[in-house]
N, C-alpha and C positions, 0 to 999 in steps of 0.2 A: 695532764698527768705528770706527777712528779718523777724525779729520776729514780727514787727509791721504789715507787709503785711499778715503774717500767721494768726494773730488775725482778721484782717479785712476780710480775706477769710472765716474763720470760722464763723464770724458774719453773713455774707451773706448766708452761707449754712443753718443757723438756721432759716432763713425765710421760707425756703421750707420744713422743716422737721416737722413731728408731733411727739412730744416728747414721748407720751405714747408707740408708736410703734418703734420709732427710735432706742432706746437702745436695744429693743428685736430683731429687725431685724439685728442690727450690731452684737449682741452677737451670733446669729445663723450663720452669715456669718463667723464670726471668728472661731467658733467651727467646722464648716463643713469641712470635708476632701474632697477636690476637686479631689484628686487622685482616689477616688471611681468612680467618673464620667468617668475619663479616662480609668480606668481598665474595667469598665462595657461596655463602648463603644468598646473597643478592643476586648472583649470577644464576644460581639454581632456580630461584623464584621467577627470575626474568625469562628463563627458558620455558618454565611451566606455563607462564602467562602467554608467551608467544605461541606455544603449542595449542593452548586453549583458543587463542584468538584465530589461529589458522583454521582450527576445526569449525569455529563459529562462522567464519567467512565462507568456508566450503559449504556449510549447511545453508546459509543464506543464499549463496549462488544456486544451490540445487533447487531451492524454492522458486527462484526466478526462472531457471532453465527448464524446469519441469512444467511450467505454466500455472503452478499453484498460486503464486502471488497475483498473477493477472486475474485468475478466477475470483480470488478474494476481493480484489479491487472492484471488479465489476459487480459482484454481488453486494458489496457495501454501498455503491452509489445507487444501485437499484432499490435497495432497502431504504436508503435515505430519501429518495424521490418518492417512493410509496408513502412513507410516513409523513412527508412534508405535504403531499397532495391530500391525504386524509385529514390532517390537521387543518389545512386551509379550508377544505370543504366543510368540515364541521364548524369552523368559526363563521363560515358564510351562511350557515343554516341548513346545510344539506341533510336530507332525510334518509338516514342509513337504512338499508334493508327494504327500500321501496321496490326494488327489482329482485324477484326470487332468483336463486342460483340457477334453477332449470326453468328459465322464463319462456322457453319456447313450448313447453308443455304445461306449465303451471301459471295461471293468471296472477297478477299482483293483488295484494289485499286491498289496496287503495290507489285507484288510477290518479286521483288528485295529487297524491304524493309524487307519482311518476311525472306528472305534468309540471309540478312545482320544481322538481330537481332538473328537469329538462330546461326550463326557463332559466334557472340559475346557472347551468352549464353553459348555455347560449350566451349569457351575459359575461361570464368568466372568459370565454373565448373571444369575445367581441372587443377588439382593441379600443374601440371608441368609448367603452365603459371601463377602461383600466383604472381611471381615477376613483371609481366606485368600489371596485373589487381588489385592486392592487395586485393583480396577477404578475406584472412584470417585476415588481419589487420582490415578490416571493421567489420568482425564478432567479433573480440575481442573487438572493441570499443563499439559495440552495447551491447555485454554481460556485459562489464564493467559498463554500465549505469543501466542495468536491474537487475543484481543479487544483488546489495545492497538493492533494493526495496524488493526483495524476501526475503533476510535475515531479513529485518525489519518485514515483514509479519510473518515469522517463529517465530521470537522472541516474537512477540505480542501474537501469538497463544499459545506458550509454557507457557507464563505468565498466560493466561486465563485458560488453562487446569490445570496447577499447583494450581491455586487459587481454581478452582471449585472442584477438587479431593483432595485438602489438601495434595498435594505431599510434603513429607519432603525434605527440601533443594531445590536445584535448578534443575528444569526439563530440560533436554537437549534431543537432538535427539537420543542418545544412549539409552534413557530410554523408547522410544515410544512403542517398541514391549513388554516390561515388563508391561507398563501401560495398553496396549490394551488387553493383555492376562489376566491380573488380573481382569479388569473390565468385560470382556466377561465372565469369570468364575463366578464372583459374580452375574452377571445379569441372567445368565443361572440357577444358583441355587436358586435365589430368587423367591418369588411367582410372578405369571404373572403380577399383577398389580404393583409390585415394580421394575421389570427389567428396565423399561424406566427411572425411577428415578435414579437408580444406574449407568446406562450407557446411557445417553440421546442421541438421534439421532444426535443433532448438534455436540455433542463431538466426536461421532464415525466419522462423516464427516470431522470434523476439524482435527482429528488425521490422517486420510487418506490423506488429503490435505497436511499436513506437511510432511508426509512420502514420498509423490510423489515429492514434491519440494526438499527435501533433496536428493532423488535419482537423481533427475534431475541435481542438482549440481555435483553430483559424475560422472555422465555420461559426463558432460561438461569437466571435468578434464581428464577422461580416454576415449579417442576417440575410442579405441579398443572395448569397450563394447557397445552394442546396445540392446535396448528393444522395442518391438512393441508399447506398450502403453505409454511409457515415452520418450519425445523428448526434448533434451536440446535446449537452445536458438540458438545455432549454427545450429542445425538440423532444426529448424523452418525457419531460413534464407535460408538454402540450399533448403528447400522445395519450397520457393517462386520462386527461380531460376528454379528449376526443373519443376514447374507447368508451368511457361512461356515457358520453353524449349518444353514441351510436346504439348502445344497449337500450337506453330509454326510448329512443326513437323506435327501435324494433319492437319493444314492448307495447307502445301505443299502436303501432301498425297491426300487431297480432291481436290485441285484446280490447282495443277502444270500442269496437262495435259489438263485443260479446259479453261484456261485463255490465 
């Protein structure tokens, strides 16, 4: 812009300004530190984000301490197992609906289908025929999907327990018995109204759940060990096949001589 045009532009601006306040406003704008606005906004949004994050963390913790997450986890792996077993049987030629729902009172439509399914189930459960049916490979695939979810649940529980009890350092599975015995001793020695605060029920339940899942993983690796109350994923899969096997055996016992 030429010098003459700048002067003309300035003259036009003068028409719209009020001189008593123009210089004052211009001076305030020149002296104002706009960086303060930016910093203030950033700090405000940072506080909002921190508040939202704290609320989210509290909600997540409530889902774990209430037992909701544990229930969701167990339901998800049972659903996965049922679906995997159904797909595996269908691929092997299993004849669905061969056994009536009320098989103790209602005979099957076709005993031949019942016998066929029973022979199939016997073969699936026979380790010597694994190369034919691929039962072990299927169980490994299902376990490979489920155990990472269990690991994630265990790790989240350990973080929550460590935070609640102010555990020094990182809490891991090896510390669970120590933490349990310490808290039980402290709760027992405390006044009756203080025991629950020292070792709340949700923490006792969570610790038991974590110990159960850790042992579950150990049993999965060591097939020679078995416990009545703890069943690994592979054991749950086998139980589905065995339950079907027993149902077919019962149907034949009840109806083989009557149909």
